PyMOL Python script that loads the backbone (N, CA, C, O; Angstrom):
from pymol import cmd

cmd.read_pdbstr("""\
ATOM      1  N   MET A   1     -69.299-101.635 174.093  1.00  0.00           N
ATOM      2  CA  MET A   1     -68.652-101.571 175.805  1.00  0.00           C
ATOM      3  C   MET A   1     -67.307-100.958 174.645  1.00  0.00           C
ATOM      4  O   MET A   1     -67.162-101.152 173.438  1.00  0.00           O
ATOM      5  N   ALA A   2     -66.222 -99.925 175.946  1.00  0.00           N
ATOM      6  CA  ALA A   2     -64.966 -99.426 175.383  1.00  0.00           C
ATOM      7  C   ALA A   2     -63.912-100.457 175.621  1.00  0.00           C
ATOM      8  O   ALA A   2     -63.935-100.969 176.740  1.00  0.00           O
ATOM      9  N   LYS A   3     -63.288-100.732 175.056  1.00  0.00           N
ATOM     10  CA  LYS A   3     -62.087-101.876 175.536  1.00  0.00           C
ATOM     11  C   LYS A   3     -60.900-101.126 176.324  1.00  0.00           C
ATOM     12  O   LYS A   3     -60.115-100.293 175.872  1.00  0.00           O
ATOM     13  N   LYS A   4     -60.999-101.735 177.837  1.00  0.00           N
ATOM     14  CA  LYS A   4     -60.264-101.016 178.344  1.00  0.00           C
ATOM     15  C   LYS A   4     -58.397-100.976 178.111  1.00  0.00           C
ATOM     16  O   LYS A   4     -57.591-101.715 177.545  1.00  0.00           O
ATOM     17  N   LYS A   5     -58.343-100.189 178.588  1.00  0.00           N
ATOM     18  CA  LYS A   5     -55.914-100.514 178.063  1.00  0.00           C
ATOM     19  C   LYS A   5     -55.533-100.619 179.323  1.00  0.00           C
ATOM     20  O   LYS A   5     -55.847-100.404 180.494  1.00  0.00           O
ATOM     21  N   LYS A   6     -54.511-101.151 178.416  1.00  0.00           N
ATOM     22  CA  LYS A   6     -53.551-101.940 179.725  1.00  0.00           C
ATOM     23  C   LYS A   6     -52.742-101.260 180.442  1.00  0.00           C
ATOM     24  O   LYS A   6     -52.553-100.161 179.920  1.00  0.00           O
ATOM     25  N   SER A   7     -52.282-101.374 181.218  1.00  0.00           N
ATOM     26  CA  SER A   7     -50.951-100.605 182.158  1.00  0.00           C
ATOM     27  C   SER A   7     -49.538-100.572 180.971  1.00  0.00           C
ATOM     28  O   SER A   7     -49.216-101.547 180.292  1.00  0.00           O
ATOM     29  N   ILE A   8     -49.044 -99.618 180.949  1.00  0.00           N
ATOM     30  CA  ILE A   8     -47.813 -99.460 180.861  1.00  0.00           C
ATOM     31  C   ILE A   8     -46.555 -99.012 181.939  1.00  0.00           C
ATOM     32  O   ILE A   8     -46.333 -97.937 182.496  1.00  0.00           O
ATOM     33  N   GLU A   9     -45.828-100.334 181.978  1.00  0.00           N
ATOM     34  CA  GLU A   9     -44.417-100.425 182.760  1.00  0.00           C
ATOM     35  C   GLU A   9     -43.622 -99.167 182.230  1.00  0.00           C
ATOM     36  O   GLU A   9     -43.457 -98.779 181.073  1.00  0.00           O
ATOM     37  N   LEU A  10     -43.062 -98.510 183.755  1.00  0.00           N
ATOM     38  CA  LEU A  10     -42.605 -97.329 183.021  1.00  0.00           C
ATOM     39  C   LEU A  10     -41.534 -97.284 184.235  1.00  0.00           C
ATOM     40  O   LEU A  10     -40.949 -96.274 184.626  1.00  0.00           O
ATOM     41  N   SER A  11     -41.400 -98.662 184.772  1.00  0.00           N
ATOM     42  CA  SER A  11     -39.703 -98.439 185.775  1.00  0.00           C
ATOM     43  C   SER A  11     -37.899 -98.220 185.057  1.00  0.00           C
ATOM     44  O   SER A  11     -36.875 -97.556 185.218  1.00  0.00           O
ATOM     45  N   GLU A  12     -38.582 -99.488 184.080  1.00  0.00           N
ATOM     46  CA  GLU A  12     -37.043 -99.503 183.848  1.00  0.00           C
ATOM     47  C   GLU A  12     -36.620 -97.674 182.831  1.00  0.00           C
ATOM     48  O   GLU A  12     -35.622 -97.621 182.113  1.00  0.00           O
ATOM     49  N   LYS A  13     -37.238 -96.857 182.939  1.00  0.00           N
ATOM     50  CA  LYS A  13     -37.182 -95.959 181.758  1.00  0.00           C
ATOM     51  C   LYS A  13     -36.434 -94.527 182.915  1.00  0.00           C
ATOM     52  O   LYS A  13     -35.753 -93.550 182.601  1.00  0.00           O
ATOM     53  N   ASN A  14     -37.105 -95.139 184.703  1.00  0.00           N
ATOM     54  CA  ASN A  14     -36.206 -93.548 185.631  1.00  0.00           C
ATOM     55  C   ASN A  14     -36.763 -92.431 185.453  1.00  0.00           C
ATOM     56  O   ASN A  14     -36.198 -91.365 185.698  1.00  0.00           O
ATOM     57  N   ILE A  15     -38.272 -92.564 184.878  1.00  0.00           N
ATOM     58  CA  ILE A  15     -38.186 -91.381 184.587  1.00  0.00           C
ATOM     59  C   ILE A  15     -38.872 -90.914 186.706  1.00  0.00           C
ATOM     60  O   ILE A  15     -39.645 -91.660 187.307  1.00  0.00           O
ATOM     61  N   GLU A  16     -38.350 -89.726 187.258  1.00  0.00           N
ATOM     62  CA  GLU A  16     -38.496 -89.075 187.891  1.00  0.00           C
ATOM     63  C   GLU A  16     -38.403 -87.867 188.861  1.00  0.00           C
ATOM     64  O   GLU A  16     -37.261 -87.475 189.101  1.00  0.00           O
ATOM     65  N   PHE A  17     -39.471 -87.201 189.474  1.00  0.00           N
ATOM     66  CA  PHE A  17     -39.967 -85.747 189.658  1.00  0.00           C
ATOM     67  C   PHE A  17     -39.633 -85.337 190.934  1.00  0.00           C
ATOM     68  O   PHE A  17     -39.021 -85.960 191.802  1.00  0.00           O
ATOM     69  N   THR A  18     -39.908 -84.680 190.948  1.00  0.00           N
ATOM     70  CA  THR A  18     -39.442 -83.732 192.954  1.00  0.00           C
ATOM     71  C   THR A  18     -41.057 -82.619 192.811  1.00  0.00           C
ATOM     72  O   THR A  18     -41.381 -81.913 191.857  1.00  0.00           O
ATOM     73  N   ILE A  19     -41.535 -82.758 193.666  1.00  0.00           N
ATOM     74  CA  ILE A  19     -42.399 -81.784 194.023  1.00  0.00           C
ATOM     75  C   ILE A  19     -42.929 -81.686 195.304  1.00  0.00           C
ATOM     76  O   ILE A  19     -43.574 -82.511 195.953  1.00  0.00           O
ATOM     77  N   GLU A  20     -42.398 -80.040 195.700  1.00  0.00           N
ATOM     78  CA  GLU A  20     -42.228 -79.899 197.307  1.00  0.00           C
ATOM     79  C   GLU A  20     -41.132 -80.617 198.202  1.00  0.00           C
ATOM     80  O   GLU A  20     -41.267 -81.237 199.256  1.00  0.00           O
ATOM     81  N   LYS A  21     -40.135 -80.370 197.534  1.00  0.00           N
ATOM     82  CA  LYS A  21     -39.245 -81.764 198.717  1.00  0.00           C
ATOM     83  C   LYS A  21     -39.809 -83.357 198.751  1.00  0.00           C
ATOM     84  O   LYS A  21     -39.723 -84.176 199.666  1.00  0.00           O
ATOM     85  N   ILE A  22     -40.282 -83.461 197.710  1.00  0.00           N
ATOM     86  CA  ILE A  22     -40.863 -85.289 197.893  1.00  0.00           C
ATOM     87  C   ILE A  22     -40.613 -85.551 196.254  1.00  0.00           C
ATOM     88  O   ILE A  22     -40.831 -84.966 195.193  1.00  0.00           O
ATOM     89  N   SER A  23     -40.083 -86.665 196.676  1.00  0.00           N
ATOM     90  CA  SER A  23     -38.999 -87.514 194.839  1.00  0.00           C
ATOM     91  C   SER A  23     -40.634 -88.537 194.559  1.00  0.00           C
ATOM     92  O   SER A  23     -41.459 -89.029 195.330  1.00  0.00           O
ATOM     93  N   TYR A  24     -40.563 -88.513 193.831  1.00  0.00           N
ATOM     94  CA  TYR A  24     -41.692 -89.574 193.072  1.00  0.00           C
ATOM     95  C   TYR A  24     -40.859 -90.601 191.700  1.00  0.00           C
ATOM     96  O   TYR A  24     -40.171 -90.179 190.770  1.00  0.00           O
ATOM     97  N   LYS A  25     -41.177 -91.787 191.974  1.00  0.00           N
ATOM     98  CA  LYS A  25     -39.781 -92.401 190.846  1.00  0.00           C
ATOM     99  C   LYS A  25     -41.805 -92.713 190.351  1.00  0.00           C
ATOM    100  O   LYS A  25     -42.848 -92.995 190.942  1.00  0.00           O
ATOM    101  N   VAL A  26     -41.302 -92.397 188.813  1.00  0.00           N
ATOM    102  CA  VAL A  26     -43.020 -93.234 188.415  1.00  0.00           C
ATOM    103  C   VAL A  26     -42.773 -94.678 188.142  1.00  0.00           C
ATOM    104  O   VAL A  26     -41.650 -95.168 188.025  1.00  0.00           O
ATOM    105  N   ILE A  27     -43.808 -95.272 188.056  1.00  0.00           N
ATOM    106  CA  ILE A  27     -43.979 -97.180 188.209  1.00  0.00           C
ATOM    107  C   ILE A  27     -44.298 -97.458 187.169  1.00  0.00           C
ATOM    108  O   ILE A  27     -43.476 -97.750 186.300  1.00  0.00           O
ATOM    109  N   ARG A  28     -46.312 -97.438 186.861  1.00  0.00           N
ATOM    110  CA  ARG A  28     -46.936 -97.988 185.137  1.00  0.00           C
ATOM    111  C   ARG A  28     -47.976 -96.518 185.681  1.00  0.00           C
ATOM    112  O   ARG A  28     -48.358 -95.826 186.625  1.00  0.00           O
ATOM    113  N   PHE A  29     -48.027 -96.843 183.768  1.00  0.00           N
ATOM    114  CA  PHE A  29     -49.422 -95.839 183.945  1.00  0.00           C
ATOM    115  C   PHE A  29     -50.391 -96.299 183.719  1.00  0.00           C
ATOM    116  O   PHE A  29     -50.342 -96.952 182.676  1.00  0.00           O
ATOM    117  N   TYR A  30     -51.571 -96.301 184.314  1.00  0.00           N
ATOM    118  CA  TYR A  30     -53.271 -96.642 183.560  1.00  0.00           C
ATOM    119  C   TYR A  30     -54.150 -95.839 182.508  1.00  0.00           C
ATOM    120  O   TYR A  30     -55.252 -95.437 182.880  1.00  0.00           O
ATOM    121  N   PRO A  31     -53.743 -95.599 181.287  1.00  0.00           N
ATOM    122  CA  PRO A  31     -54.499 -94.963 180.585  1.00  0.00           C
ATOM    123  C   PRO A  31     -56.332 -94.760 180.912  1.00  0.00           C
ATOM    124  O   PRO A  31     -57.004 -93.729 180.897  1.00  0.00           O
ATOM    125  N   SER A  32     -56.664 -95.925 181.142  1.00  0.00           N
ATOM    126  CA  SER A  32     -57.927 -95.736 181.174  1.00  0.00           C
ATOM    127  C   SER A  32     -58.360 -94.913 182.816  1.00  0.00           C
ATOM    128  O   SER A  32     -59.463 -94.425 183.058  1.00  0.00           O
ATOM    129  N   ALA A  33     -57.415 -94.934 183.579  1.00  0.00           N
ATOM    130  CA  ALA A  33     -58.514 -93.881 184.288  1.00  0.00           C
ATOM    131  C   ALA A  33     -56.606 -93.013 184.863  1.00  0.00           C
ATOM    132  O   ALA A  33     -56.131 -92.895 185.993  1.00  0.00           O
ATOM    133  N   MET A  34     -55.848 -92.468 183.074  1.00  0.00           N
ATOM    134  CA  MET A  34     -55.541 -91.511 184.021  1.00  0.00           C
ATOM    135  C   MET A  34     -54.228 -90.955 184.936  1.00  0.00           C
ATOM    136  O   MET A  34     -53.543 -89.939 184.821  1.00  0.00           O
ATOM    137  N   THR A  35     -54.171 -92.564 186.306  1.00  0.00           N
ATOM    138  CA  THR A  35     -53.650 -92.848 186.844  1.00  0.00           C
ATOM    139  C   THR A  35     -51.921 -92.835 186.803  1.00  0.00           C
ATOM    140  O   THR A  35     -51.414 -92.861 185.682  1.00  0.00           O
ATOM    141  N   LEU A  36     -51.274 -92.806 187.653  1.00  0.00           N
ATOM    142  CA  LEU A  36     -49.667 -93.047 188.208  1.00  0.00           C
ATOM    143  C   LEU A  36     -49.160 -93.628 189.190  1.00  0.00           C
ATOM    144  O   LEU A  36     -49.017 -92.917 190.185  1.00  0.00           O
ATOM    145  N   ASP A  37     -48.795 -94.803 189.274  1.00  0.00           N
ATOM    146  CA  ASP A  37     -48.175 -95.863 190.561  1.00  0.00           C
ATOM    147  C   ASP A  37     -47.009 -95.004 189.952  1.00  0.00           C
ATOM    148  O   ASP A  37     -46.602 -94.816 188.805  1.00  0.00           O
ATOM    149  N   VAL A  38     -46.489 -94.380 191.711  1.00  0.00           N
ATOM    150  CA  VAL A  38     -45.169 -94.022 191.842  1.00  0.00           C
ATOM    151  C   VAL A  38     -45.206 -94.335 193.269  1.00  0.00           C
ATOM    152  O   VAL A  38     -46.100 -94.590 194.077  1.00  0.00           O
ATOM    153  N   MET A  39     -44.049 -94.240 193.305  1.00  0.00           N
ATOM    154  CA  MET A  39     -42.019 -94.842 194.590  1.00  0.00           C
ATOM    155  C   MET A  39     -42.153 -93.274 195.187  1.00  0.00           C
ATOM    156  O   MET A  39     -41.985 -92.267 194.498  1.00  0.00           O
ATOM    157  N   VAL A  40     -42.490 -93.286 196.614  1.00  0.00           N
ATOM    158  CA  VAL A  40     -42.718 -92.020 196.939  1.00  0.00           C
ATOM    159  C   VAL A  40     -41.579 -91.746 198.293  1.00  0.00           C
ATOM    160  O   VAL A  40     -41.708 -92.268 199.401  1.00  0.00           O
ATOM    161  N   SER A  41     -40.519 -90.851 197.914  1.00  0.00           N
ATOM    162  CA  SER A  41     -39.312 -91.307 198.790  1.00  0.00           C
ATOM    163  C   SER A  41     -39.406 -89.095 199.313  1.00  0.00           C
ATOM    164  O   SER A  41     -39.600 -88.139 198.563  1.00  0.00           O
ATOM    165  N   ASN A  42     -39.172 -89.133 200.783  1.00  0.00           N
ATOM    166  CA  ASN A  42     -38.454 -88.222 201.421  1.00  0.00           C
ATOM    167  C   ASN A  42     -37.506 -87.501 200.778  1.00  0.00           C
ATOM    168  O   ASN A  42     -36.987 -88.031 199.795  1.00  0.00           O
ATOM    169  N   GLU A  43     -37.001 -85.933 201.244  1.00  0.00           N
ATOM    170  CA  GLU A  43     -35.764 -84.995 200.727  1.00  0.00           C
ATOM    171  C   GLU A  43     -34.680 -86.334 201.033  1.00  0.00           C
ATOM    172  O   GLU A  43     -34.033 -86.822 200.106  1.00  0.00           O
ATOM    173  N   ASN A  44     -34.562 -86.921 202.641  1.00  0.00           N
ATOM    174  CA  ASN A  44     -33.624 -87.545 202.846  1.00  0.00           C
ATOM    175  C   ASN A  44     -33.303 -88.560 201.993  1.00  0.00           C
ATOM    176  O   ASN A  44     -32.138 -88.955 201.974  1.00  0.00           O
ATOM    177  N   GLY A  45     -34.237 -89.122 201.188  1.00  0.00           N
ATOM    178  CA  GLY A  45     -34.219 -89.938 200.583  1.00  0.00           C
ATOM    179  C   GLY A  45     -34.578 -91.534 201.028  1.00  0.00           C
ATOM    180  O   GLY A  45     -34.198 -92.595 200.532  1.00  0.00           O
ATOM    181  N   VAL A  46     -35.636 -91.202 202.386  1.00  0.00           N
ATOM    182  CA  VAL A  46     -35.884 -92.277 202.931  1.00  0.00           C
ATOM    183  C   VAL A  46     -37.559 -92.766 201.969  1.00  0.00           C
ATOM    184  O   VAL A  46     -38.369 -91.932 201.562  1.00  0.00           O
ATOM    185  N   LYS A  47     -37.671 -93.997 201.840  1.00  0.00           N
ATOM    186  CA  LYS A  47     -38.665 -94.170 200.718  1.00  0.00           C
ATOM    187  C   LYS A  47     -40.301 -94.508 201.760  1.00  0.00           C
ATOM    188  O   LYS A  47     -40.474 -95.386 202.606  1.00  0.00           O
ATOM    189  N   ILE A  48     -41.183 -93.542 201.320  1.00  0.00           N
ATOM    190  CA  ILE A  48     -42.404 -93.677 201.830  1.00  0.00           C
ATOM    191  C   ILE A  48     -42.925 -95.045 201.500  1.00  0.00           C
ATOM    192  O   ILE A  48     -42.594 -95.996 202.208  1.00  0.00           O
ATOM    193  N   GLY A  49     -43.647 -95.187 200.564  1.00  0.00           N
ATOM    194  CA  GLY A  49     -44.529 -96.078 199.864  1.00  0.00           C
ATOM    195  C   GLY A  49     -44.830 -96.473 198.406  1.00  0.00           C
ATOM    196  O   GLY A  49     -43.838 -96.882 197.802  1.00  0.00           O
ATOM    197  N   VAL A  50     -45.879 -96.443 197.768  1.00  0.00           N
ATOM    198  CA  VAL A  50     -45.748 -96.902 196.737  1.00  0.00           C
ATOM    199  C   VAL A  50     -47.666 -96.021 196.969  1.00  0.00           C
ATOM    200  O   VAL A  50     -48.428 -96.204 197.917  1.00  0.00           O
ATOM    201  N   GLN A  51     -47.859 -95.282 195.946  1.00  0.00           N
ATOM    202  CA  GLN A  51     -48.998 -94.443 195.605  1.00  0.00           C
ATOM    203  C   GLN A  51     -49.633 -94.779 193.950  1.00  0.00           C
ATOM    204  O   GLN A  51     -49.322 -95.472 192.981  1.00  0.00           O
ATOM    205  N   THR A  52     -50.647 -93.861 194.325  1.00  0.00           N
ATOM    206  CA  THR A  52     -51.607 -93.526 193.506  1.00  0.00           C
ATOM    207  C   THR A  52     -51.604 -92.476 193.342  1.00  0.00           C
ATOM    208  O   THR A  52     -51.670 -91.780 194.355  1.00  0.00           O
ATOM    209  N   ILE A  53     -51.516 -91.689 191.804  1.00  0.00           N
ATOM    210  CA  ILE A  53     -51.382 -90.067 191.466  1.00  0.00           C
ATOM    211  C   ILE A  53     -52.179 -89.589 190.355  1.00  0.00           C
ATOM    212  O   ILE A  53     -52.408 -90.233 189.331  1.00  0.00           O
ATOM    213  N   PRO A  54     -52.430 -88.872 190.516  1.00  0.00           N
ATOM    214  CA  PRO A  54     -53.527 -89.038 188.613  1.00  0.00           C
ATOM    215  C   PRO A  54     -52.297 -87.713 187.947  1.00  0.00           C
ATOM    216  O   PRO A  54     -51.683 -86.799 188.499  1.00  0.00           O
ATOM    217  N   PHE A  55     -52.382 -88.264 186.381  1.00  0.00           N
ATOM    218  CA  PHE A  55     -51.719 -87.998 185.837  1.00  0.00           C
ATOM    219  C   PHE A  55     -51.583 -86.865 186.136  1.00  0.00           C
ATOM    220  O   PHE A  55     -50.438 -86.557 186.469  1.00  0.00           O
ATOM    221  N   ALA A  56     -52.538 -85.876 186.154  1.00  0.00           N
ATOM    222  CA  ALA A  56     -52.403 -84.316 185.656  1.00  0.00           C
ATOM    223  C   ALA A  56     -51.351 -83.956 187.125  1.00  0.00           C
ATOM    224  O   ALA A  56     -50.513 -83.122 187.466  1.00  0.00           O
ATOM    225  N   HIS A  57     -51.842 -84.842 187.525  1.00  0.00           N
ATOM    226  CA  HIS A  57     -50.554 -83.752 189.110  1.00  0.00           C
ATOM    227  C   HIS A  57     -49.138 -83.924 188.742  1.00  0.00           C
ATOM    228  O   HIS A  57     -48.395 -83.872 189.723  1.00  0.00           O
ATOM    229  N   ALA A  58     -48.584 -84.103 187.681  1.00  0.00           N
ATOM    230  CA  ALA A  58     -47.330 -84.979 187.351  1.00  0.00           C
ATOM    231  C   ALA A  58     -46.356 -83.566 186.531  1.00  0.00           C
ATOM    232  O   ALA A  58     -47.019 -82.920 185.719  1.00  0.00           O
ATOM    233  N   THR A  59     -45.154 -83.204 186.696  1.00  0.00           N
ATOM    234  CA  THR A  59     -45.309 -82.136 186.291  1.00  0.00           C
ATOM    235  C   THR A  59     -44.834 -82.127 184.488  1.00  0.00           C
ATOM    236  O   THR A  59     -44.627 -83.171 183.869  1.00  0.00           O
ATOM    237  N   LYS A  60     -44.732 -80.751 183.879  1.00  0.00           N
ATOM    238  CA  LYS A  60     -44.507 -81.146 182.273  1.00  0.00           C
ATOM    239  C   LYS A  60     -43.928 -82.012 181.117  1.00  0.00           C
ATOM    240  O   LYS A  60     -44.240 -82.513 180.037  1.00  0.00           O
ATOM    241  N   ASP A  61     -42.936 -81.890 181.961  1.00  0.00           N
ATOM    242  CA  ASP A  61     -41.514 -82.277 181.676  1.00  0.00           C
ATOM    243  C   ASP A  61     -41.721 -84.442 181.704  1.00  0.00           C
ATOM    244  O   ASP A  61     -41.222 -85.148 180.827  1.00  0.00           O
ATOM    245  N   VAL A  62     -42.437 -84.934 182.760  1.00  0.00           N
ATOM    246  CA  VAL A  62     -42.846 -85.919 182.437  1.00  0.00           C
ATOM    247  C   VAL A  62     -44.306 -86.246 181.701  1.00  0.00           C
ATOM    248  O   VAL A  62     -44.655 -86.913 182.675  1.00  0.00           O
ATOM    249  N   LYS A  63     -44.936 -86.300 181.214  1.00  0.00           N
ATOM    250  CA  LYS A  63     -45.455 -85.940 180.669  1.00  0.00           C
ATOM    251  C   LYS A  63     -45.230 -85.717 179.537  1.00  0.00           C
ATOM    252  O   LYS A  63     -46.325 -85.629 178.981  1.00  0.00           O
ATOM    253  N   LYS A  64     -44.533 -85.584 178.917  1.00  0.00           N
ATOM    254  CA  LYS A  64     -44.109 -84.845 177.285  1.00  0.00           C
ATOM    255  C   LYS A  64     -43.477 -86.669 177.375  1.00  0.00           C
ATOM    256  O   LYS A  64     -44.050 -87.622 176.847  1.00  0.00           O
ATOM    257  N   LEU A  65     -42.535 -86.717 177.967  1.00  0.00           N
ATOM    258  CA  LEU A  65     -42.049 -88.315 178.396  1.00  0.00           C
ATOM    259  C   LEU A  65     -43.129 -89.903 178.621  1.00  0.00           C
ATOM    260  O   LEU A  65     -42.719 -91.035 178.368  1.00  0.00           O
ATOM    261  N   ILE A  66     -44.548 -89.562 179.153  1.00  0.00           N
ATOM    262  CA  ILE A  66     -45.397 -90.542 178.817  1.00  0.00           C
ATOM    263  C   ILE A  66     -46.151 -90.514 177.584  1.00  0.00           C
ATOM    264  O   ILE A  66     -46.336 -91.248 176.613  1.00  0.00           O
ATOM    265  N   LYS A  67     -46.590 -89.133 178.097  1.00  0.00           N
ATOM    266  CA  LYS A  67     -47.513 -89.322 175.801  1.00  0.00           C
ATOM    267  C   LYS A  67     -48.617 -89.908 176.627  1.00  0.00           C
ATOM    268  O   LYS A  67     -48.149 -90.475 177.614  1.00  0.00           O
ATOM    269  N   PRO A  68     -49.856 -89.961 176.563  1.00  0.00           N
ATOM    270  CA  PRO A  68     -51.088 -90.898 176.649  1.00  0.00           C
ATOM    271  C   PRO A  68     -51.522 -91.157 175.801  1.00  0.00           C
ATOM    272  O   PRO A  68     -51.597 -92.375 175.632  1.00  0.00           O
ATOM    273  N   ASN A  69     -52.092 -90.281 174.713  1.00  0.00           N
ATOM    274  CA  ASN A  69     -52.428 -90.527 173.503  1.00  0.00           C
ATOM    275  C   ASN A  69     -51.655 -92.019 172.732  1.00  0.00           C
ATOM    276  O   ASN A  69     -51.926 -92.324 171.571  1.00  0.00           O
TER     277      ASN A  69
END
""", "prot")
cmd.dss("prot")
cmd.show_as("cartoon", "prot")
cmd.util.cbc("prot")
cmd.orient("prot")
């Protein structure tokens, strides 16, 4: 049976990226599912909430910072 990897807490690294006027702040990374928990804010800075997005949807510079290997 495969070993399940634990989540990696990234909130203290302050990793942020923007896609189509929506800002995402990375909270944690789940290597087993290759997903990110992110805090979502609109262009006015109003927090929308926490969402889970696929790791592949993050920008290239964010992927280099997280390094899932």
